[in-house]
N, C-alpha and C positions, 0 to 999 in steps of 0.2 A: 253503647249496648244500643242505641236506637236506630242507628245506622245497622246492627246484624238484626233486632225488629225488622227493620224495614226490609234489609236482605227475604229475613224469612217470609214475610207477608208478602214479598214479590215472586219468590218463587212459590210459594202455596199460590198464589191465583196463577203464576205461569203454569203448575202444573192443574191445577183444576182449569184452566183453559184448554187445556192440551187433553184431558181425558172427555170434555165436552165435546171439540171437536173430532175428536176420532167416533167418539159414539155418534155422534153427526154422520159423518164422513164414510162409516163401516156402515149403513144401509142406503149409500147412494147409490143409485146407478154409475159405472165407471167410463171409461173410455170404450171405443171399437175393440181394439185388443185382436191379435191371434186368436184362431176357432180352438187350437190346443195345445194344450203345455205337456211338458213333457218330464216326470220328477225321475231321476236315478234313484235309487235307495239308497238311503245315509246320507240322503243332500241335506246340510244344516239348514233349518229354517231363515237363515236370513240369504243366503243363496236362493231358495227356494222365493221371497219379498223383490229381489235384486231381478232372476229373473224373469217375474211376472212387471217388474217395471219395463223392463228390457224389451219385451213381448207387445208394450201397451195397455197389459190388461189390471194395472192399478198404476198409479198418478204416485204416490208414494210407498217407495219400497218400507221405509224406517216406519211410517204409520201403519204399512198392513203386519208388517213385521210386529213393532209392538201393542197392536189391538188383540193378535195371534197372542200374546202371552198374555195379555192380561186377561183373557178367557179361557188362558188354562188349555188352549188350541194348537200351540205352539208341535209339541211331544203327539201328537193324533193325526199327521198327515200322513199321508201313506205313497208310496211309491208309485208309480204307473204312467200311462196314456190319457187325460183324461181331455174330454171336451168340454169348452168355457163357452155360453151363450156370448150374443155381442149388449156391450154393455151391459153386462154383469157387476150387481155391489160385489165389493170386498166380502161380506157378509156370505152372500149368492158362491165366492169363489172360494172360498174357505170350507162351506158344507161340504161341496164338491170334492174337495180334495181330502177332506178328513173321510167322506164317503168310502174311497177307497176306489168307486165305480170306474175300474179302465176300460178304454173304447175297448169293444169287439169287433176283432175281423175277424174274418171268417175264410175259410178255401174248399169250395166243393170238388169232391169226385165221384163223379158219376157213376148210377149202372154199366159195368159190362167194359170200365177201361182196364187194362192191366196194370200189375204192378208198377209197370216200366215206367207207364204213360202218369199216373197216380205222382212218382217219383218225379217224374219231369215237373208235376206242377207244382211239386213242394220244393224243388231246389229253384224256380223262376218266382217264389214267393219272396216280393223284394221285403217285408216287413216281417216274416222271419230271418232268424239269423242261425249261425252257425254249420255246419257238413250236416249232409245226409246222414252221411255213413251207406252205408250196405244196399241196395233194392231186396227191399220185403219179396220173398216166395210169391210165385203166381196164385193167385187164389185167398193168400193170409191176409189183408186187407179188407175194411168194411168199407164200401162206399156210400158216403155220405155229406154233407154240410158240416164243416167244424170249426167250433168258434175256437179265436187263443186271442190273448191279448199281446201288446208290442213287449218283446224278448222272448218268448216263447223260440225253442229251437227247433229246426226243422226234423232232425231227432225227436225230440220227442213228438213233433205232429205223427211221425210213423209209428211213433211206439203206439199214441193213445188208435189210431188207426188199428193195427192188432189186436189191443186189448177189445175195442170195441167187435172187431170180429169174433172173437173167443167169449167174451159177454153176449152175443146174441146167441152164435150156434150150439154153445156146450150145450144149453137148460136142454134146448129142443130136440139135441142130440138126445140126451136122456129119455125125451117122453117122442122118442119118435113112433111111427108106425110100425106094426111088429110083418117080421117078414118079407124088407125090403130087402133087396139085394145088393145089398153095400157090406163089405169085410172090415170098412175102418170108414171114421169119420169122413179121412183125406177122399175117401173114395165118393164121400158123398158131395163135396165142396167140386169134385168132378167135374161133376153131373151138372152142381146147378150151375154153371159157368157155362157149359154147353146152353141150359134151357135160359140163361140170361140171352146169350148172344140168337136164339131161335125166336124171340119174342119180344117186343116193346112190350104190347099192352100186359100189365099184370095181372088182369083176370083171367088170363087163357093158362099163366104160368103151371096151375097144379093141373093141367089137362097135358100140356107137351111135359110135363116130369112122368104124367102115367104112363104116356106113349115109351118115349124111352124106357122105364121101370120094365113094364110088359115085353118090351124087345129082348133086354139086361136077362130077363125069368125064361123068355123061349128062346134064346141066345142068338136070336137075330144081332146084324148090326146093326149101331146107332145110326151111320148115313148120315149125318150132320154137314153139312155144308162149312160151319163155322169152324170145325174141327180143319178142315183142311185148309183154309184161309192161314188160322194161325200157325199152322206147319211150313205155311212160306213167309209170310208176313213178320210172324209173331205179337198179330193182332191187329195192326194196321190194315186200313181198306185195299181190296185185292186192287183195283178201281177195274176191274172187266171181270168179265166170266170166270168161270172156271174151267180149264180145259177139260177134255177127256184123259187127257194122258195123268191130269193131276187125279183125278178121280180114282184111275185104277195103279197110282204111283202106292208099293206098300212102304208109307212111310208110317212112324209109330203115331202120331196126331191123324190119319186118314182114318176115320171109323167106314166108310166104306170098303175099306181094305182087311180092316185087323175087326177078330172081336171082342168085346166089352168095350170098357172107358179106356182113354189116352193116357198118357202116363202119370199125366199134371192136368192143372185145369190149366183155359184156356184165356180166361180174365178174372175179375174180382167179382162175383156174383153181390146182387144187392140183397136186401134180406126176404123182400118175396120169392126169388129162386130159391133161396137158402131156406125157406120155409116149406115153396112148396114141396122139392126132392123129399123133406123128408113127412111129411101128408100130402103126399099125392091125390088127386081125385078119384074115385071110385070109376072106373072106366076099364072095355075091352078092347079098346080103341089103339089100332099100332101105327098106322099112317096119320100124314097128315100134310097140307100144302096149304101155299098161301090162298085167300079166296079175291083178293086185288082188291080190298081197301085198308089194310094194311094187319090184319089177323091171319085165320085159318080156318077150313073148314079138318075134319076128323074123321076118318074112318075104322072100323075092326075089319075091314075083309081086303081084299085086294082089288077085287071087281067093284065096291062102291070107290075106291082109293083110285080107281082108273079113272069111273066117272065124275068124280072131283078135277083130276088134272084137265080130263077134256075142257071144263067147264071152266075154271083156271085161265087153261088155254085161249080157249074162245074169247075168254074176256080181254086176257092181254091185245089179240090181233082188233079187236074193238078199238082197245083205246090209240092202239099205232094209228087205225084209221083212220080215226078224229083227231088225232094231234095235229096241230098246223107245220 
């Protein structure tokens, strides 16, 4: 009987010592450890503890597991990819895993890229998983920076881009200016893609849109160089000037040859360009030409436009003469 009592006392003392030690160790700085831990869904807490020990984030897997169970945290750990600060305590690590705030990766699709270009960016991303599926239609994606967690599929990102485009465009189409020369939302996206490629300055887009809308209303040809380039390269840089034969060629995307809009968008336009064609500037202008600084000058008459062209050519000559 005395031996049994002595054993009970010894076990109680050992248990108390373990609790006191675990409580002390819970808040102590840990080893340097790996900066990231990836926890797959449905991973048992014991495996999580051993993973952290193998990565050098905790010193004793069994002690970490014991503390999690004692504190009722073992069932609250989330799956995901988590950033762990150096020398984080077990308490800090547990808080991160319970909060479940996975590392956010990002993919940026710039305005003016084609759907094929964006598709290639998605395919090349090493964090995304799975097949991308079919290339979305031109103009169907919204260029933006998209945040995602590890495990997101390529198809999911492309679907998000399409949903984002619809979520932005559809309410603005419903609230668009009256008397716009568009028979459908698709035609508005086609024009927005041309506006996107004509200027890199957001504050010009409503003015550029107004010029093209005025031309559509009067039956004038749009005469947009980017449409010719798209017909030749599918949106990739031409790498040279447009030839006279290409300006004269009767192709579906040559707006020097056709009247009205081309048959499809020439890129994925951004928010500013989409909004610009649905709410253009109130302007009578029919022409614009580069001003030599990245922007454009506008004119309502051919005479004024020719003066602007002469000024631009003179500026280009001065620039060429001063170049080393």
